[in-house]
PQR file with spaces between the fields and no chain letter, atoms N, CA, C, O and H, PARSE charges and radii, in Angstrom:
ATOM       1  N    MET     1      10.061   16.673   33.884 -0.4000 1.5000
ATOM       2  CA   MET     1       9.095   17.087   32.913 -0.0000 2.0000
ATOM       3  C    MET     1       7.674   16.799   33.410  0.5500 1.7000
ATOM       4  O    MET     1       6.776   17.625   33.247 -0.5500 1.4000
ATOM       5  N    MET     2       7.476   15.637   34.010 -0.4000 1.5000
ATOM       6  CA   MET     2       6.153   15.279   34.521 -0.0000 2.0000
ATOM       7  C    MET     2       5.713   16.292   35.573  0.5500 1.7000
ATOM       8  O    MET     2       4.574   16.759   35.560 -0.5500 1.4000
ATOM       9  H    MET     2       8.205   14.965   34.142  0.4000 1.0000
ATOM      10  N    LYS     3       6.618   16.625   36.477 -0.4000 1.5000
ATOM      11  CA   LYS     3       6.277   17.582   37.535 -0.0000 2.0000
ATOM      12  C    LYS     3       5.945   18.946   36.925  0.5500 1.7000
ATOM      13  O    LYS     3       4.957   19.574   37.304 -0.5500 1.4000
ATOM      14  H    LYS     3       7.544   16.246   36.487  0.4000 1.0000
ATOM      15  N    ASP     4       6.769   19.399   35.984 -0.4000 1.5000
ATOM      16  CA   ASP     4       6.537   20.697   35.358 -0.0000 2.0000
ATOM      17  C    ASP     4       5.222   20.740   34.595  0.5500 1.7000
ATOM      18  O    ASP     4       4.526   21.755   34.607 -0.5500 1.4000
ATOM      19  H    ASP     4       7.572   18.888   35.676  0.4000 1.0000
ATOM      20  N    SER     5       4.883   19.649   33.937 -0.4000 1.5000
ATOM      21  CA   SER     5       3.674   19.654   33.116 -0.0000 2.0000
ATOM      22  C    SER     5       2.398   19.496   33.938  0.5500 1.7000
ATOM      23  O    SER     5       1.311   19.763   33.427 -0.5500 1.4000
ATOM      24  H    SER     5       5.449   18.824   33.927  0.4000 1.0000
ATOM      25  N    HIS     6       2.501   19.072   35.189 -0.4000 1.5000
ATOM      26  CA   HIS     6       1.315   18.856   36.004 -0.0000 2.0000
ATOM      27  C    HIS     6       1.199   19.795   37.209  0.5500 1.7000
ATOM      28  O    HIS     6       0.213   19.738   37.944 -0.5500 1.4000
ATOM      29  H    HIS     6       3.384   18.855   35.604  0.4000 1.0000
ATOM      30  N    THR     7       2.182   20.644   37.412 -0.4000 1.5000
ATOM      31  CA   THR     7       2.152   21.561   38.545 -0.0000 2.0000
ATOM      32  C    THR     7       1.621   22.915   38.081  0.5500 1.7000
ATOM      33  O    THR     7       2.227   23.568   37.231 -0.5500 1.4000
ATOM      34  H    THR     7       2.983   20.690   36.815  0.4000 1.0000
ATOM      35  N    PHE     8       0.508   23.326   38.632 -0.4000 1.5000
ATOM      36  CA   PHE     8      -0.086   24.596   38.247 -0.0000 2.0000
ATOM      37  C    PHE     8       0.773   25.753   38.745  0.5500 1.7000
ATOM      38  O    PHE     8       1.355   25.691   39.828 -0.5500 1.4000
ATOM      39  H    PHE     8       0.016   22.795   39.323  0.4000 1.0000
ATOM      40  N    VAL     9       0.844   26.812   37.931 -0.4000 1.5000
ATOM      41  CA   VAL     9       1.684   27.973   38.203 -0.0000 2.0000
ATOM      42  C    VAL     9       0.878   28.976   39.025  0.5500 1.7000
ATOM      43  O    VAL     9      -0.311   29.183   38.781 -0.5500 1.4000
ATOM      44  H    VAL     9       0.371   26.862   37.051  0.4000 1.0000
ATOM      45  N    LEU    10       1.531   29.585   39.988 -0.4000 1.5000
ATOM      46  CA   LEU    10       0.873   30.596   40.816 -0.0000 2.0000
ATOM      47  C    LEU    10       0.406   31.755   39.945  0.5500 1.7000
ATOM      48  O    LEU    10       1.080   32.111   38.979 -0.5500 1.4000
ATOM      49  H    LEU    10       2.497   29.416   40.187  0.4000 1.0000
ATOM      50  N    ASP    11      -0.729   32.340   40.273 -0.4000 1.5000
ATOM      51  CA   ASP    11      -1.361   33.324   39.396 -0.0000 2.0000
ATOM      52  C    ASP    11      -0.620   34.647   39.266  0.5500 1.7000
ATOM      53  O    ASP    11      -0.943   35.434   38.377 -0.5500 1.4000
ATOM      54  H    ASP    11      -1.276   32.050   41.058  0.4000 1.0000
ATOM      55  N    PHE    12       0.345   34.916   40.106 -0.4000 1.5000
ATOM      56  CA   PHE    12       1.078   36.183   39.979 -0.0000 2.0000
ATOM      57  C    PHE    12       2.245   36.086   38.993  0.5500 1.7000
ATOM      58  O    PHE    12       2.906   37.090   38.724 -0.5500 1.4000
ATOM      59  H    PHE    12       0.608   34.277   40.828  0.4000 1.0000
ATOM      60  N    ILE    13       2.502   34.910   38.458 -0.4000 1.5000
ATOM      61  CA   ILE    13       3.586   34.736   37.484 -0.0000 2.0000
ATOM      62  C    ILE    13       3.030   35.013   36.093  0.5500 1.7000
ATOM      63  O    ILE    13       1.971   34.503   35.727 -0.5500 1.4000
ATOM      64  H    ILE    13       1.965   34.095   38.676  0.4000 1.0000
ATOM      65  N    GLU    14       3.744   35.817   35.327 -0.4000 1.5000
ATOM      66  CA   GLU    14       3.301   36.197   33.988 -0.0000 2.0000
ATOM      67  C    GLU    14       3.047   34.958   33.116  0.5500 1.7000
ATOM      68  O    GLU    14       3.884   34.058   33.053 -0.5500 1.4000
ATOM      69  H    GLU    14       4.604   36.231   35.625  0.4000 1.0000
ATOM      70  N    GLY    15       1.905   34.918   32.457 -0.4000 1.5000
ATOM      71  CA   GLY    15       1.555   33.807   31.579 -0.0000 2.0000
ATOM      72  C    GLY    15       0.971   32.611   32.290  0.5500 1.7000
ATOM      73  O    GLY    15       0.694   31.586   31.667 -0.5500 1.4000
ATOM      74  H    GLY    15       1.224   35.649   32.508  0.4000 1.0000
ATOM      75  N    SER    16       0.780   32.734   33.599 -0.4000 1.5000
ATOM      76  CA   SER    16       0.331   31.578   34.377 -0.0000 2.0000
ATOM      77  C    SER    16      -1.081   31.132   33.998  0.5500 1.7000
ATOM      78  O    SER    16      -1.370   29.936   33.994 -0.5500 1.4000
ATOM      79  H    SER    16       1.005   33.567   34.105  0.4000 1.0000
ATOM      80  N    GLU    17      -1.957   32.075   33.682 -0.4000 1.5000
ATOM      81  CA   GLU    17      -3.334   31.705   33.356 -0.0000 2.0000
ATOM      82  C    GLU    17      -3.385   30.800   32.119  0.5500 1.7000
ATOM      83  O    GLU    17      -4.065   29.773   32.118 -0.5500 1.4000
ATOM      84  H    GLU    17      -1.723   33.047   33.685  0.4000 1.0000
ATOM      85  N    GLU    18      -2.664   31.190   31.078 -0.4000 1.5000
ATOM      86  CA   GLU    18      -2.637   30.379   29.851 -0.0000 2.0000
ATOM      87  C    GLU    18      -1.986   29.013   30.110  0.5500 1.7000
ATOM      88  O    GLU    18      -2.497   27.985   29.665 -0.5500 1.4000
ATOM      89  H    GLU    18      -2.112   32.024   31.079  0.4000 1.0000
ATOM      90  N    ARG    19      -0.869   29.007   30.825 -0.4000 1.5000
ATOM      91  CA   ARG    19      -0.192   27.727   31.113 -0.0000 2.0000
ATOM      92  C    ARG    19      -1.063   26.816   31.956  0.5500 1.7000
ATOM      93  O    ARG    19      -1.079   25.605   31.738 -0.5500 1.4000
ATOM      94  H    ARG    19      -0.454   29.842   31.186  0.4000 1.0000
ATOM      95  N    ASN    20      -1.789   27.377   32.920 -0.4000 1.5000
ATOM      96  CA   ASN    20      -2.662   26.572   33.756 -0.0000 2.0000
ATOM      97  C    ASN    20      -3.841   26.015   32.965  0.5500 1.7000
ATOM      98  O    ASN    20      -4.289   24.899   33.226 -0.5500 1.4000
ATOM      99  H    ASN    20      -1.776   28.361   33.097  0.4000 1.0000
ATOM     100  N    GLN    21      -4.350   26.790   31.992 -0.4000 1.5000
ATOM     101  CA   GLN    21      -5.418   26.289   31.129 -0.0000 2.0000
ATOM     102  C    GLN    21      -4.917   25.112   30.289  0.5500 1.7000
ATOM     103  O    GLN    21      -5.633   24.129   30.097 -0.5500 1.4000
ATOM     104  H    GLN    21      -3.985   27.697   31.780  0.4000 1.0000
ATOM     105  N    ILE    22      -3.693   25.221   29.796 -0.4000 1.5000
ATOM     106  CA   ILE    22      -3.086   24.132   29.021 -0.0000 2.0000
ATOM     107  C    ILE    22      -2.917   22.899   29.906  0.5500 1.7000
ATOM     108  O    ILE    22      -3.226   21.784   29.486 -0.5500 1.4000
ATOM     109  H    ILE    22      -3.112   26.019   29.953  0.4000 1.0000
ATOM     110  N    ARG    23      -2.430   23.096   31.126 -0.4000 1.5000
ATOM     111  CA   ARG    23      -2.263   21.975   32.058 -0.0000 2.0000
ATOM     112  C    ARG    23      -3.598   21.294   32.359  0.5500 1.7000
ATOM     113  O    ARG    23      -3.675   20.066   32.398 -0.5500 1.4000
ATOM     114  H    ARG    23      -2.179   24.002   31.468  0.4000 1.0000
ATOM     115  N    ALA    24      -4.641   22.084   32.570 -0.4000 1.5000
ATOM     116  CA   ALA    24      -5.958   21.519   32.852 -0.0000 2.0000
ATOM     117  C    ALA    24      -6.460   20.707   31.659  0.5500 1.7000
ATOM     118  O    ALA    24      -7.041   19.637   31.842 -0.5500 1.4000
ATOM     119  H    ALA    24      -4.579   23.082   32.538  0.4000 1.0000
ATOM     120  N    LYS    25      -6.244   21.198   30.456 -0.4000 1.5000
ATOM     121  CA   LYS    25      -6.671   20.474   29.256 -0.0000 2.0000
ATOM     122  C    LYS    25      -5.873   19.180   29.094  0.5500 1.7000
ATOM     123  O    LYS    25      -6.440   18.150   28.728 -0.5500 1.4000
ATOM     124  H    LYS    25      -5.772   22.067   30.307  0.4000 1.0000
ATOM     125  N    MET    26      -4.568   19.221   29.362 -0.4000 1.5000
ATOM     126  CA   MET    26      -3.738   18.014   29.285 -0.0000 2.0000
ATOM     127  C    MET    26      -4.221   16.976   30.285  0.5500 1.7000
ATOM     128  O    MET    26      -4.318   15.792   29.961 -0.5500 1.4000
ATOM     129  H    MET    26      -4.108   20.057   29.659  0.4000 1.0000
ATOM     130  N    THR    27      -4.523   17.417   31.497 -0.4000 1.5000
ATOM     131  CA   THR    27      -5.001   16.501   32.533 -0.0000 2.0000
ATOM     132  C    THR    27      -6.306   15.849   32.084  0.5500 1.7000
ATOM     133  O    THR    27      -6.501   14.648   32.272 -0.5500 1.4000
ATOM     134  H    THR    27      -4.444   18.379   31.761  0.4000 1.0000
ATOM     135  N    GLN    28      -7.190   16.638   31.496 -0.4000 1.5000
ATOM     136  CA   GLN    28      -8.472   16.116   31.016 -0.0000 2.0000
ATOM     137  C    GLN    28      -8.260   15.130   29.865  0.5500 1.7000
ATOM     138  O    GLN    28      -8.870   14.061   29.851 -0.5500 1.4000
ATOM     139  H    GLN    28      -7.032   17.613   31.343  0.4000 1.0000
ATOM     140  N    CYS    29      -7.412   15.471   28.910 -0.4000 1.5000
ATOM     141  CA   CYS    29      -7.205   14.634   27.725 -0.0000 2.0000
ATOM     142  C    CYS    29      -6.515   13.314   28.049  0.5500 1.7000
ATOM     143  O    CYS    29      -6.816   12.290   27.434 -0.5500 1.4000
ATOM     144  H    CYS    29      -6.916   16.339   28.921  0.4000 1.0000
ATOM     145  N    PHE    30      -5.602   13.329   29.000 -0.4000 1.5000
ATOM     146  CA   PHE    30      -4.800   12.148   29.277 -0.0000 2.0000
ATOM     147  C    PHE    30      -5.222   11.412   30.545  0.5500 1.7000
ATOM     148  O    PHE    30      -4.511   10.524   31.014 -0.5500 1.4000
ATOM     149  H    PHE    30      -5.358   14.160   29.499  0.4000 1.0000
ATOM     150  N    ASP    31      -6.372   11.776   31.098 -0.4000 1.5000
ATOM     151  CA   ASP    31      -6.861   11.108   32.297 -0.0000 2.0000
ATOM     152  C    ASP    31      -7.071    9.624   32.014  0.5500 1.7000
ATOM     153  O    ASP    31      -7.719    9.261   31.032 -0.5500 1.4000
ATOM     154  H    ASP    31      -6.950   12.498   30.717  0.4000 1.0000
ATOM     155  N    GLY    32      -6.531    8.780   32.861 -0.4000 1.5000
ATOM     156  CA   GLY    32      -6.709    7.339   32.697 -0.0000 2.0000
ATOM     157  C    GLY    32      -5.650    6.668   31.855  0.5500 1.7000
ATOM     158  O    GLY    32      -5.664    5.445   31.716 -0.5500 1.4000
ATOM     159  H    GLY    32      -6.004    9.075   33.658  0.4000 1.0000
ATOM     160  N    ILE    33      -4.731    7.431   31.287 -0.4000 1.5000
ATOM     161  CA   ILE    33      -3.663    6.839   30.486 -0.0000 2.0000
ATOM     162  C    ILE    33      -2.466    6.561   31.383  0.5500 1.7000
ATOM     163  O    ILE    33      -2.031    7.418   32.152 -0.5500 1.4000
ATOM     164  H    ILE    33      -4.720    8.425   31.400  0.4000 1.0000
ATOM     165  N    SER    34      -1.949    5.356   31.271 -0.4000 1.5000
ATOM     166  CA   SER    34      -0.769    4.981   32.044 -0.0000 2.0000
ATOM     167  C    SER    34       0.402    4.759   31.096  0.5500 1.7000
ATOM     168  O    SER    34       0.236    4.271   29.978 -0.5500 1.4000
ATOM     169  H    SER    34      -2.303    4.659   30.646  0.4000 1.0000
ATOM     170  N    VAL    35       1.559    5.119   31.557 -0.4000 1.5000
ATOM     171  CA   VAL    35       2.778    4.894   30.779 -0.0000 2.0000
ATOM     172  C    VAL    35       3.695    4.015   31.611  0.5500 1.7000
ATOM     173  O    VAL    35       3.965    4.302   32.778 -0.5500 1.4000
ATOM     174  H    VAL    35       1.694    5.515   32.466  0.4000 1.0000
ATOM     175  N    HIS    36       4.162    2.960   31.006 -0.4000 1.5000
ATOM     176  CA   HIS    36       5.067    2.038   31.684 -0.0000 2.0000
ATOM     177  C    HIS    36       6.330    1.907   30.841  0.5500 1.7000
ATOM     178  O    HIS    36       6.272    1.894   29.611 -0.5500 1.4000
ATOM     179  H    HIS    36       3.942    2.726   30.059  0.4000 1.0000
ATOM     180  N    GLY    37       7.445    1.813   31.505 -0.4000 1.5000
ATOM     181  CA   GLY    37       8.705    1.620   30.812 -0.0000 2.0000
ATOM     182  C    GLY    37       9.331    0.299   31.212  0.5500 1.7000
ATOM     183  O    GLY    37       9.076   -0.232   32.292 -0.5500 1.4000
ATOM     184  H    GLY    37       7.491    1.824   32.504  0.4000 1.0000
ATOM     185  N    LEU    38      10.136   -0.204   30.335 -0.4000 1.5000
ATOM     186  CA   LEU    38      10.879   -1.431   30.620 -0.0000 2.0000
ATOM     187  C    LEU    38      12.366   -1.121   30.529  0.5500 1.7000
ATOM     188  O    LEU    38      12.799   -0.384   29.643 -0.5500 1.4000
ATOM     189  H    LEU    38      10.344    0.227   29.458  0.4000 1.0000
ATOM     190  N    PRO    39      13.151   -1.686   31.449 -0.5600 1.5000
ATOM     191  CA   PRO    39      14.598   -1.452   31.392  0.2800 2.0000
ATOM     192  C    PRO    39      15.218   -2.209   30.223  0.5500 1.7000
ATOM     193  O    PRO    39      14.639   -3.157   29.693 -0.5500 1.4000
ATOM     194  N    MET    40      16.379   -1.776   29.847 -0.4000 1.5000
ATOM     195  CA   MET    40      17.113   -2.438   28.765 -0.0000 2.0000
ATOM     196  C    MET    40      17.591   -3.802   29.245  0.5500 1.7000
ATOM     197  O    MET    40      18.002   -3.966   30.394 -0.5500 1.4000
ATOM     198  H    MET    40      16.850   -1.006   30.277  0.4000 1.0000
ATOM     199  N    LEU    41      17.531   -4.756   28.360 -0.4000 1.5000
ATOM     200  CA   LEU    41      18.010   -6.102   28.683 -0.0000 2.0000
ATOM     201  C    LEU    41      19.381   -6.333   28.073  0.5500 1.7000
ATOM     202  O    LEU    41      19.700   -5.812   27.005 -0.5500 1.4000
ATOM     203  H    LEU    41      17.198   -4.623   27.427  0.4000 1.0000
ATOM     204  N    SER    42      20.170   -7.109   28.758 -0.4000 1.5000
ATOM     205  CA   SER    42      21.474   -7.527   28.222 -0.0000 2.0000
ATOM     206  C    SER    42      21.339   -8.986   27.798  0.5500 1.7000
ATOM     207  O    SER    42      21.294   -9.888   28.634 -0.5500 1.4000
ATOM     208  H    SER    42      19.911   -7.532   29.627  0.4000 1.0000
ATOM     209  N    ILE    43      21.276   -9.196   26.511 -0.4000 1.5000
ATOM     210  CA   ILE    43      21.154  -10.541   25.955 -0.0000 2.0000
ATOM     211  C    ILE    43      22.471  -10.868   25.252  0.5500 1.7000
ATOM     212  O    ILE    43      22.913  -10.107   24.391 -0.5500 1.4000
ATOM     213  H    ILE    43      21.313   -8.463   25.832  0.4000 1.0000
ATOM     214  N    PRO    44      23.092  -11.973   25.603 -0.5600 1.5000
ATOM     215  CA   PRO    44      24.356  -12.339   24.951  0.2800 2.0000
ATOM     216  C    PRO    44      24.180  -12.508   23.438  0.5500 1.7000
ATOM     217  O    PRO    44      23.130  -12.942   22.965 -0.5500 1.4000
ATOM     218  N    ASP    45      25.226  -12.156   22.698 -0.4000 1.5000
ATOM     219  CA   ASP    45      25.199  -12.323   21.242 -0.0000 2.0000
ATOM     220  C    ASP    45      24.836  -13.756   20.880  0.5500 1.7000
ATOM     221  O    ASP    45      25.326  -14.711   21.483 -0.5500 1.4000
ATOM     222  H    ASP    45      26.079  -11.803   23.083  0.4000 1.0000
ATOM     223  N    GLY    46      23.977  -13.884   19.895 -0.4000 1.5000
ATOM     224  CA   GLY    46      23.591  -15.202   19.415 -0.0000 2.0000
ATOM     225  C    GLY    46      22.476  -15.849   20.207  0.5500 1.7000
ATOM     226  O    GLY    46      22.003  -16.926   19.842 -0.5500 1.4000
ATOM     227  H    GLY    46      23.579  -13.108   19.405  0.4000 1.0000
ATOM     228  N    GLU    47      22.046  -15.212   21.289 -0.4000 1.5000
ATOM     229  CA   GLU    47      20.968  -15.770   22.117 -0.0000 2.0000
ATOM     230  C    GLU    47      19.660  -15.067   21.814  0.5500 1.7000
ATOM     231  O    GLU    47      19.648  -13.894   21.443 -0.5500 1.4000
ATOM     232  H    GLU    47      22.431  -14.337   21.585  0.4000 1.0000
ATOM     233  N    ASP    48      18.556  -15.787   21.973 -0.4000 1.5000
ATOM     234  CA   ASP    48      17.232  -15.190   21.847 -0.0000 2.0000
ATOM     235  C    ASP    48      16.789  -14.670   23.207  0.5500 1.7000
ATOM     236  O    ASP    48      17.269  -15.121   24.247 -0.5500 1.4000
ATOM     237  H    ASP    48      18.566  -16.741   22.274  0.4000 1.0000
ATOM     238  N    VAL    49      15.869  -13.716   23.182 -0.4000 1.5000
ATOM     239  CA   VAL    49      15.292  -13.242   24.441 -0.0000 2.0000
ATOM     240  C    VAL    49      14.525  -14.407   25.051  0.5500 1.7000
ATOM     241  O    VAL    49      13.668  -15.007   24.403 -0.5500 1.4000
ATOM     242  H    VAL    49      15.480  -13.349   22.338  0.4000 1.0000
ATOM     243  N    ASP    50      14.841  -14.716   26.294 -0.4000 1.5000
ATOM     244  CA   ASP    50      14.210  -15.842   26.967 -0.0000 2.0000
ATOM     245  C    ASP    50      14.040  -15.471   28.446  0.5500 1.7000
ATOM     246  O    ASP    50      14.738  -14.600   28.966 -0.5500 1.4000
ATOM     247  H    ASP    50      15.537  -14.229   26.820  0.4000 1.0000
ATOM     248  N    TYR    51      13.127  -16.130   29.089 -0.4000 1.5000
ATOM     249  CA   TYR    51      12.785  -15.798   30.476 -0.0000 2.0000
ATOM     250  C    TYR    51      13.993  -15.718   31.416  0.5500 1.7000
ATOM     251  O    TYR    51      14.042  -14.810   32.245 -0.5500 1.4000
ATOM     252  H    TYR    51      12.560  -16.837   28.666  0.4000 1.0000
ATOM     253  N    PRO    52      14.951  -16.612   31.323 -0.5600 1.5000
ATOM     254  CA   PRO    52      16.093  -16.519   32.248  0.2800 2.0000
ATOM     255  C    PRO    52      16.880  -15.203   32.135  0.5500 1.7000
ATOM     256  O    PRO    52      17.587  -14.829   33.071 -0.5500 1.4000
ATOM     257  N    TYR    53      16.765  -14.501   31.002 -0.4000 1.5000
ATOM     258  CA   TYR    53      17.493  -13.243   30.823 -0.0000 2.0000
ATOM     259  C    TYR    53      16.735  -12.029   31.368  0.5500 1.7000
ATOM     260  O    TYR    53      17.289  -10.931   31.414 -0.5500 1.4000
ATOM     261  H    TYR    53      16.191  -14.805   30.242  0.4000 1.0000
ATOM     262  N    LEU    54      15.488  -12.209   31.778 -0.4000 1.5000
ATOM     263  CA   LEU    54      14.698  -11.087   32.282 -0.0000 2.0000
ATOM     264  C    LEU    54      15.036  -10.835   33.751  0.5500 1.7000
ATOM     265  O    LEU    54      14.903  -11.721   34.595 -0.5500 1.4000
ATOM     266  H    LEU    54      15.037  -13.101   31.740  0.4000 1.0000
ATOM     267  N    ASN    55      15.474   -9.614   34.036 -0.4000 1.5000
ATOM     268  CA   ASN    55      15.795   -9.289   35.431 -0.0000 2.0000
ATOM     269  C    ASN    55      14.523   -8.900   36.181  0.5500 1.7000
ATOM     270  O    ASN    55      13.457   -8.783   35.576 -0.5500 1.4000
ATOM     271  H    ASN    55      15.582   -8.894   33.351  0.4000 1.0000
ATOM     272  N    GLY    56      14.628   -8.703   37.467 -0.4000 1.5000
ATOM     273  CA   GLY    56      13.478   -8.397   38.304 -0.0000 2.0000
ATOM     274  C    GLY    56      12.746   -7.135   37.882  0.5500 1.7000
ATOM     275  O    GLY    56      11.515   -7.111   37.889 -0.5500 1.4000
ATOM     276  H    GLY    56      15.494   -8.798   37.958  0.4000 1.0000
ATOM     277  N    ARG    57      13.471   -6.089   37.516 -0.4000 1.5000
ATOM     278  CA   ARG    57      12.842   -4.834   37.089 -0.0000 2.0000
ATOM     279  C    ARG    57      12.038   -5.045   35.821  0.5500 1.7000
ATOM     280  O    ARG    57      10.951   -4.487   35.671 -0.5500 1.4000
ATOM     281  H    ARG    57      14.471   -6.109   37.511  0.4000 1.0000
ATOM     282  N    PHE    58      12.566   -5.851   34.903 -0.4000 1.5000
ATOM     283  CA   PHE    58      11.862   -6.115   33.652 -0.0000 2.0000
ATOM     284  C    PHE    58      10.582   -6.898   33.937  0.5500 1.7000
ATOM     285  O    PHE    58       9.523   -6.578   33.397 -0.5500 1.4000
ATOM     286  H    PHE    58      13.449   -6.304   35.025  0.4000 1.0000
ATOM     287  N    LYS    59      10.678   -7.918   34.781 -0.4000 1.5000
ATOM     288  CA   LYS    59       9.498   -8.716   35.132 -0.0000 2.0000
ATOM     289  C    LYS    59       8.452   -7.854   35.840  0.5500 1.7000
ATOM     290  O    LYS    59       7.257   -7.992   35.580 -0.5500 1.4000
ATOM     291  H    LYS    59      11.538   -8.178   35.220  0.4000 1.0000
ATOM     292  N    ASP    60       8.894   -6.972   36.727 -0.4000 1.5000
ATOM     293  CA   ASP    60       7.969   -6.071   37.417 -0.0000 2.0000
ATOM     294  C    ASP    60       7.281   -5.134   36.419  0.5500 1.7000
ATOM     295  O    ASP    60       6.087   -4.859   36.545 -0.5500 1.4000
ATOM     296  H    ASP    60       9.865   -6.860   36.939  0.4000 1.0000
ATOM     297  N    GLY    61       8.027   -4.650   35.440 -0.4000 1.5000
ATOM     298  CA   GLY    61       7.455   -3.795   34.401 -0.0000 2.0000
ATOM     299  C    GLY    61       6.415   -4.526   33.566  0.5500 1.7000
ATOM     300  O    GLY    61       5.361   -3.975   33.249 -0.5500 1.4000
ATOM     301  H    GLY    61       8.996   -4.873   35.338  0.4000 1.0000
ATOM     302  N    LEU    62       6.718   -5.775   33.212 -0.4000 1.5000
ATOM     303  CA   LEU    62       5.743   -6.577   32.472 -0.0000 2.0000
ATOM     304  C    LEU    62       4.476   -6.790   33.300  0.5500 1.7000
ATOM     305  O    LEU    62       3.364   -6.734   32.774 -0.5500 1.4000
ATOM     306  H    LEU    62       7.575   -6.223   33.470  0.4000 1.0000
ATOM     307  N    ALA    63       4.652   -7.033   34.585 -0.4000 1.5000
ATOM     308  CA   ALA    63       3.493   -7.220   35.469 -0.0000 2.0000
ATOM     309  C    ALA    63       2.652   -5.948   35.535  0.5500 1.7000
ATOM     310  O    ALA    63       1.423   -6.018   35.519 -0.5500 1.4000
ATOM     311  H    ALA    63       5.555   -7.079   35.013  0.4000 1.0000
ATOM     312  N    ALA    64       3.303   -4.786   35.610 -0.4000 1.5000
ATOM     313  CA   ALA    64       2.578   -3.515   35.665 -0.0000 2.0000
ATOM     314  C    ALA    64       1.789   -3.285   34.375  0.5500 1.7000
ATOM     315  O    ALA    64       0.646   -2.831   34.421 -0.5500 1.4000
ATOM     316  H    ALA    64       4.301   -4.729   35.624  0.4000 1.0000
ATOM     317  N    ILE    65       2.387   -3.593   33.240 -0.4000 1.5000
ATOM     318  CA   ILE    65       1.691   -3.447   31.958 -0.0000 2.0000
ATOM     319  C    ILE    65       0.493   -4.393   31.903  0.5500 1.7000
ATOM     320  O    ILE    65      -0.602   -3.996   31.504 -0.5500 1.4000
ATOM     321  H    ILE    65       3.316   -3.962   33.203  0.4000 1.0000
ATOM     322  N    THR    66       0.705   -5.630   32.300 -0.4000 1.5000
ATOM     323  CA   THR    66      -0.367   -6.625   32.288 -0.0000 2.0000
ATOM     324  C    THR    66      -1.515   -6.207   33.198  0.5500 1.7000
ATOM     325  O    THR    66      -2.679   -6.279   32.804 -0.5500 1.4000
ATOM     326  H    THR    66       1.595   -5.953   32.623  0.4000 1.0000
ATOM     327  N    ASN    67      -1.194   -5.772   34.407 -0.4000 1.5000
ATOM     328  CA   ASN    67      -2.232   -5.340   35.345 -0.0000 2.0000
ATOM     329  C    ASN    67      -3.002   -4.135   34.806  0.5500 1.7000
ATOM     330  O    ASN    67      -4.218   -4.044   34.981 -0.5500 1.4000
ATOM     331  H    ASN    67      -0.248   -5.714   34.727  0.4000 1.0000
ATOM     332  N    SER    68      -2.302   -3.220   34.158 -0.4000 1.5000
ATOM     333  CA   SER    68      -2.939   -2.048   33.579 -0.0000 2.0000
ATOM     334  C    SER    68      -3.934   -2.450   32.486  0.5500 1.7000
ATOM     335  O    SER    68      -5.027   -1.891   32.399 -0.5500 1.4000
ATOM     336  H    SER    68      -1.315   -3.294   34.016  0.4000 1.0000
ATOM     337  N    ILE    69      -3.555   -3.406   31.668 -0.4000 1.5000
ATOM     338  CA   ILE    69      -4.440   -3.891   30.602 -0.0000 2.0000
ATOM     339  C    ILE    69      -5.645   -4.600   31.204  0.5500 1.7000
ATOM     340  O    ILE    69      -6.780   -4.355   30.793 -0.5500 1.4000
ATOM     341  H    ILE    69      -2.667   -3.860   31.738  0.4000 1.0000
ATOM     342  N    ILE    70      -5.407   -5.471   32.167 -0.4000 1.5000
ATOM     343  CA   ILE    70      -6.499   -6.234   32.787 -0.0000 2.0000
ATOM     344  C    ILE    70      -7.510   -5.297   33.460  0.5500 1.7000
ATOM     345  O    ILE    70      -8.713   -5.548   33.398 -0.5500 1.4000
ATOM     346  H    ILE    70      -4.485   -5.669   32.501  0.4000 1.0000
ATOM     347  N    GLU    71      -7.042   -4.235   34.094 -0.4000 1.5000
ATOM     348  CA   GLU    71      -7.937   -3.288   34.753 -0.0000 2.0000
ATOM     349  C    GLU    71      -8.882   -2.611   33.766  0.5500 1.7000
ATOM     350  O    GLU    71      -9.971   -2.181   34.145 -0.5500 1.4000
ATOM     351  H    GLU    71      -6.065   -4.031   34.144  0.4000 1.0000
ATOM     352  N    ARG    72      -8.472   -2.515   32.507 -0.4000 1.5000
ATOM     353  CA   ARG    72      -9.270   -1.801   31.507 -0.0000 2.0000
ATOM     354  C    ARG    72     -10.130   -2.731   30.641  0.5500 1.7000
ATOM     355  O    ARG    72     -10.862   -2.260   29.771 -0.5500 1.4000
ATOM     356  H    ARG    72      -7.587   -2.864   32.200  0.4000 1.0000
ATOM     357  N    LEU    73     -10.049   -4.019   30.868 -0.4000 1.5000
ATOM     358  CA   LEU    73     -10.854   -4.970   30.097 -0.0000 2.0000
ATOM     359  C    LEU    73     -12.338   -4.777   30.397  0.5500 1.7000
ATOM     360  O    LEU    73     -12.724   -4.491   31.531 -0.5500 1.4000
ATOM     361  H    LEU    73      -9.454   -4.402   31.575  0.4000 1.0000
ATOM     362  N    GLN    74     -13.157   -4.938   29.367 -0.4000 1.5000
ATOM     363  CA   GLN    74     -14.605   -4.814   29.535 -0.0000 2.0000
ATOM     364  C    GLN    74     -15.165   -5.974   30.367  0.5500 1.7000
ATOM     365  O    GLN    74     -16.052   -5.787   31.199 -0.5500 1.4000
ATOM     366  H    GLN    74     -12.843   -5.171   28.446  0.4000 1.0000
ATOM     367  N    THR    75     -14.631   -7.172   30.123 -0.4000 1.5000
ATOM     368  CA   THR    75     -15.108   -8.369   30.812 -0.0000 2.0000
ATOM     369  C    THR    75     -14.154   -8.709   31.953  0.5500 1.7000
ATOM     370  O    THR    75     -12.957   -8.876   31.721 -0.5500 1.4000
ATOM     371  H    THR    75     -13.910   -7.324   29.447  0.4000 1.0000
ATOM     372  N    PRO    76     -14.663   -8.816   33.181 -0.5600 1.5000
ATOM     373  CA   PRO    76     -13.778   -9.186   34.294  0.2800 2.0000
ATOM     374  C    PRO    76     -13.131  -10.551   34.065  0.5500 1.7000
ATOM     375  O    PRO    76     -13.739  -11.455   33.491 -0.5500 1.4000
ATOM     376  N    ARG    77     -11.912  -10.677   34.518 -0.4000 1.5000
ATOM     377  CA   ARG    77     -11.171  -11.951   34.370 -0.0000 2.0000
ATOM     378  C    ARG    77     -11.002  -12.592   35.717  0.5500 1.7000
ATOM     379  O    ARG    77     -10.410  -13.666   35.819 -0.5500 1.4000
ATOM     380  H    ARG    77     -11.418   -9.942   34.984  0.4000 1.0000
């Protein structure tokens, strides 16, 4: 979906001009927005979410979210 929504259509394809205008507007509207996902965690029944249950992918995702927020702060940290 990401590739389809950001890849401009060649001008000889019917409807390409309108689709390319939509793509350009989407690129303009969403410039600077980052999306991060976190993997599902397996937490044993009766247990609370705790650091030992976070796998490497989850920790990496948290780091990416944190870095993204820090980059956008008004005051340098």
